[in-house]
N, C-alpha and C positions, 0 to 999 in steps of 0.2 A: 973353462971347468974341465976339472977332469973327467976322463972318458971310461965308464964302468962297462963292461962287458956282461949283457943279462946272462949271456951262456953260462958264466962263473960266479954270476951274483947270489944262486941260490946254494946252500949248504948241503954238505952230503948227509942224507938222512941215517939213523942210528937206529937200531932195534930196541922196543921197549921192553923186552925181557930178560930174565936171566940167562946164562950159558948152561945152566943145569936144569933148565926148564924143560920139560917132556908135554911135547903135543899129543893129541889123537891122530893130527891130521897135517900133514905139512905141503902144500900146493906151491907148487915151483910155476911161476909164469904168470905174470900181472895182465895180461892182456885181456880182451873181452871174456874168453873161454876160464879165463884163471880167476878171473874177477866174481864172475856168475857163480863158479865152484865154491869159491869162501864165502861168497854169500851163504848159498844153500848149506854148507856144513857149520857154520856158524849159527845161523836160524834152528838147526836140527840139534844143537848142544854139542856139537863136537869141539873140545879144544883146538883150533886152529891155528895157524900161522901162514902168511903168504908172502911166498921169497920170489924176489924181483932182481936181476941183474943190473938196472937201470934205477934211476933217481927217482921213477914217479910210473905211472900207469900206462899202458898203450903206446910204449916205446916201442914195438915192433911192429908185427903184421897189423894189430888191431887200429893204428891209428890213420890208414889210408884205405878208405872204403868207400862205397856209394850209396852208401846209409840208408838200404831197402829193405822195410821188411815184408820179408817173403812169405808168400801162402804156402809153398813147397808143392806148387801145379806143375812144376816141369822135373821134381826131385825123383831120382831113382825108386820106384815103386817097391815097396814091401821091406825097405833099407832102414838102418838105423839113422840113415840122413834123413830121409822122409820123415820117420817117428820124431827126432829131434824139433826139425823146423816147426814140425806142426804143435809140439808141445810148446817149444819157445815163443811160437806167436800168440798161442792161448795166452802162457803166464805173464807175458810183455801187455797184453791187453787187460790182464786184471789187476797188476800193479802199476799201470801206465799213470793215472791219476791220483793214485794217493801217493807215489813217488814224483810226482809234477814230471814226468816223462813226456815229451812233444811227440804227437802223432798227428798226421795229415793223411787221411784217405783219397789220394789221387786218380786209383784205380791205373791199370799199366796195359799199354798193348803191343801186344809179339806181333810186330810189323814183317809181312813179305813183302820185300821188295822186287821179286822177279819171280818167274812160273814155278820153279824149281822150289823156292822156300813156299811159294801157294801152296804147293801139292802136300807140304806138309803140316800146315795148320789144322785138319782134320785130326791125326794125330796127336798134337798137341793138345787139342781140345780132350781127346779122347783119355789120354792120357792123366790131364789133370780131373775129368770128373773121376775115373780111377782111383786116382790119389785121394779122394775127398773133398777136392774142391770143387763146390757145385755153382759158385755164381761165377760162370764163365760161358762166353758167349761168341760166335765168329760175326766178324763185322765185313761186310763188303767193301770195295773201292770207295764207292759213294759214302757210305756210313763212318767210312776212316776220317775222309776228309770234314765232315760236318763235324765231328766231334773235335779233331786236330786241324783246322782251317790253313794251318801255316806248314803243315808236313809239303813234303814234294810229292806232285801229282803222280810220281811213278809207284805209290804206296798203292798196293794191289788188294789186300784185303789185309786182316789183321784176327789174332784172337783177344779178345776183352776179358782183363783178369779184376775181377770187382775188388778183392783184397788186398791185393799190392798198394803197401802204404810208405810213406816217408817218416824218418825217426830222425833224431839228430843221435850221431854216432858214439859220442864221447860223454854224453851225459850221464847213459846209461850205464856204463860201466863204473862211472864216478861215483852214482848210485847204490852201485853194487858192494863197492866197497866201503862207502858209509854206511851199508847197512849191516857188514859183516863185523866192522869195528865197533857199530854200535852193539852187538852181541856180544862183545867180550874178545873178537879175532883179534890178533896181533901181525904185526907187518916188520918185515925185514928188505928194504930197498935197499940199493947198490949192495947188496951179498947174490955175489955170481956163484952160481952152486959149482963146485969145483970135480967133487967127487964124493965118494960114498960108502960106507961099511955097514953092512946087516949082520946084527949078534942072532938072529932066529927070533927077536923078539921086537927090536928098536929100529930105526936107522940112525946113524949118526951121518949127518952132510957137511961136508967141508964147503965153507965158503968163502969168498974173497975178506969176508971180517970175520967174524964167530962161528965157530959149528953150533949144526942145529939140530936136535933130536927130534924124532917122532914115530910112533908105530906106524903109522903108514905113509907113501909120499904120493901125492898123483902130479902127475909130470905134464902139464900145459906149457910148455915152454915155446911153442909156437916156431919160430925159424930156429930155433937151437932144440926141438924137442927129439930128434934123434941121438944128438951129441949126449943131453940128459938122459935118455933110456938106457944108453950104453952104460951107465952107472949101475945098473942092475945086475950085469954080468953078461946080456944079448943085446946087440945091438939087431933088431926087427926090420928096420926100414931106415931108407935115407931121405931126410928132406932136400927136396929140390927147388929153391928160392924163384919165385914167378914174379916179376917186376908188373906190376900195371901201373900206365900213365896215365895221367888224368889233365882236362883242360877245364878250367872256371870261367864261365864269361859271366862280364858284369849283370849286375842286378836289374839293369835295364831290359833285358834279354828276359826276365823271371816268365813274364806273362805271355809267351811265345809258344808254349805248351799248356797241356790241362793233364796230361798223364803222363807215367814215366814210359818213355820209347824205346821197348826193348826188343833187340835181334831174335830173329830165329836161332837158337843156341845150336852149338855143335858139341861133340862127345868132349872137347878139350875145354873149352869156355864158354861164358852165357853171352861172352861177345859185348859190343861196342854199346854203352846204355848214354839214352840222354834223359836227364832228369834235374827236375826243380831242386835244389837242397833245402833242408831247415834252416838255413840263412840268408834266403833270398835271391839266390843267381842260380846258373845253369850248370849242370856239369855234364862233362863227356869224357868217357872211358869206361872201362881201362883196358888196355892193351893187355897182353899176357905173353912174358918174354922169361923163358927159362933162363937160370945163370949160375955162377958158381958163388958169387958172393951173397953172404946175409947181411950186407950192410950198404952195398950199392944200389942207393934210391935214386942217384942223378937222373934228371931227366935230359933227353936227347930232341935238339931242335927237329931233326928230318922227321923224330916219331911222332913228335906234338905237330909238326905239320898234316902228316897223315892224318892223324885224328882230327884235325880243323877241318879236312876237305870231306873226310867221311860226315862229320856233323852239318856242313854246308850242303852237300848235297843231301843229308834227308831231311832239315830245316834251313831253307834256302836264306831264310831272314836272319838268322845269327851273322851273316855276315856284316850286318850294319850294327854288330856290338863288337865289343873289343873284350878281348881276354885279359884278364885282371889277377890270375895266378895261376900257376902250374903245379903239379907235385907229382911224386911216385910213392905207390906202397906197394912192399913184398909180402906175397902171402906163401906160407908154407904147403905148397906142393908136395906131393909123395907121389910112387907109383899107384896108389888106388886110395880114396880119401873114406874117411871114417872107418875102416878095417883098419886103424890104427887106434881104434877104440877100445884097449881090452884090459884085464886085469891078471896080474901074478900073483895068485894067491899065497905062493910058497913065497914068495918076498915080499909081499904086503905092498903091493906097487900096480897102482894103476896107470895107463898112458892113456891120455887124449891128443893123439897127433896128427896131422893132416889135415887141419880142418882149416878150410879154405875159406870161398866168395859167401857160405851160408851161414858163418860163425855168428855173424852178428845177430842173426835172427834165430839160431837153432842154439846159443849158448845158455839159457836158462832151461831148455829142454835136455842139452846135454848135462849140466849141472845136475839135475833132478836123475838120469839115467846113470850117473857116475854114482850117486848117493845109493841107489838100489844095487849095483854092483858090488860097492863096500857092504850092505848088508848088515851093518851093525847098529843095535839100538842104541839111543841117546835120550837122555831127559831132554826135550826141547826148550830150547832157551826161553825163559821167561819174556825176553825183549823183542823176540822175532815177531811179535805183531806192533811193536811200537812204531809209529809212522816215520821214515825217514824221506826227506825231500832234497831235491838235489836247485840251486836257482836255472831260471828258463832263460838259454841264449839262444833259441830259436825265434823266429818270426809267426810262429803259431799260436802264442799269446804274450802278453803282457810282459814287456823286458823291465829291465831296473831301471832305465832311464823313464819310463812312465810312472814311476813311484815316487813318494816324496822321502826328501835327505837324500838324495845318492851325489851330495858333491856336487859335482861338474862333470861334464863329459870329457874325458881325454882322448879316448880315442875317436875321432868324430865319423872315419869310415864306416866303422861298424857301431856307433853310438853306445862304447863302453864306457862306462863311469868308474868314477875315480872308488867308488863304493865296493863293486864289482872285483877292480884289480887290489885293493886292500883285502878282500877279504879271500881272495883266491892263494894269497900266501901265505895263510896260517891253517894250523892244525895238521894232526895225522893225514888227512887227508889231501890238504894243500899243495899246490903245484910245486915239484922237484926241481924244473928247470924253466927255460923259455918257452917250450914248446905244451908243457905241461899247462902254463901260466895262458897262452893262446887258446888251448882247447876247453878251458875252465870259463873264459870270458871273450873270446872272438877278437881281442884285442891283436892289431896289426897284421890281420887277416884282409883286410878290405885293400882298396884301390890304391892306396900308395903302400901299402905292404910295412907300414910302420915309418915311412921317412919321416912322417910330421909328429909322430907322438911319440917314440923310442925313448927321447930323452926323458921326459915327463913321468913315463912308462917306471923307466929304469930308476929314477929317483923314489917314486913311491914305494916300489919293491925294496929298494934300498933301506928307505927309514922303516918300512913294515918290519922286515927280516931284523934290522940292528935293536930295533925300540922292544919289538915282541916277541921275537923268535920264532 
């Protein structure tokens, strides 16, 4: 049998609009922030195009995160970050059922492991209450272990944050993309923005495929945000890619914890987290390693071993469960986060840069803030209230293999069905590469990492793409 490389199986996507078409808004970058902005502007009635250098959404910083829906209890008070996290949280709660987005309120414990950290808990509690997060309480050593009996006995106390919750990090941006498309938005995947010219009324963006013309440009390019921002004529900030490495433990470890286990944060990072995931396993991470490369997401054995050592200290029973996967994500750090959200009215250019670890939660709030910055009235799209849903791939609700007519299970590790794989290959919001297929189905993400199912998945995808486009 001829071997077919899954990475080369998916065709390059082409745009579905004419060269002379003029848009109200061009959003550059299809991460979680870009897709949320795309959704917002399309719903509000703006003629909008989403431009992405890759062949799918979530190919940059957004594909690797801890998938926590944050309350903003520890956000810098009275800042745009704080505002957007809380607006984003509220908006997610409003749309999650309508869009079939997963949600599990596990709550979180900010755990102190030494006396110095213990002294900081009162300040964390006070800050959270000041930020408007009312459901907070401090727990003693005994109370922590009653709630989390598998934690190390060194846990001296904690702040319990009732609203912190788990979501699926990939289904939400997919839903935002689908909603934008349903409201008439256009997409331009595999269109890397190379340059641009503003004539005082319109931007003409030069891309790796065809030029795109729009009245307003919104830069949500993540790891490439500073490069795209320089197109407007000034380079106001520099992105410093920050690598975060993660370790995934087998689903046999899932019930070792009840809550998200958070560290006492530092100014630089929220630190190493132990959390359940929407996919039925345990995640540990991330690290915080600044680097020059915007593409190097390789994991390092020594770093992963250090993560495991920290995890084994905090949750000793993890030693009895194996690691099934490791990965690294890159965050678009800059010298100051959220100060990179700005508008240049003379150039009709809006920047949403430097959005780091809270971007998943804040994205919907950021989208609303940016629409308000734009300050232009549109006639709301009549399809804005139509229901758009995405398939559930989380363990928080019934999966496709629990419904009739799924065909057969192809990926046995993650219980992914033939129907799910076929559906993921189709449509404007369908997978553009193997990573996109995994994020839409969970295929090849389990214990065997595709060893047993890759050939079958390749054949299904090849037939679907060949026969149905």
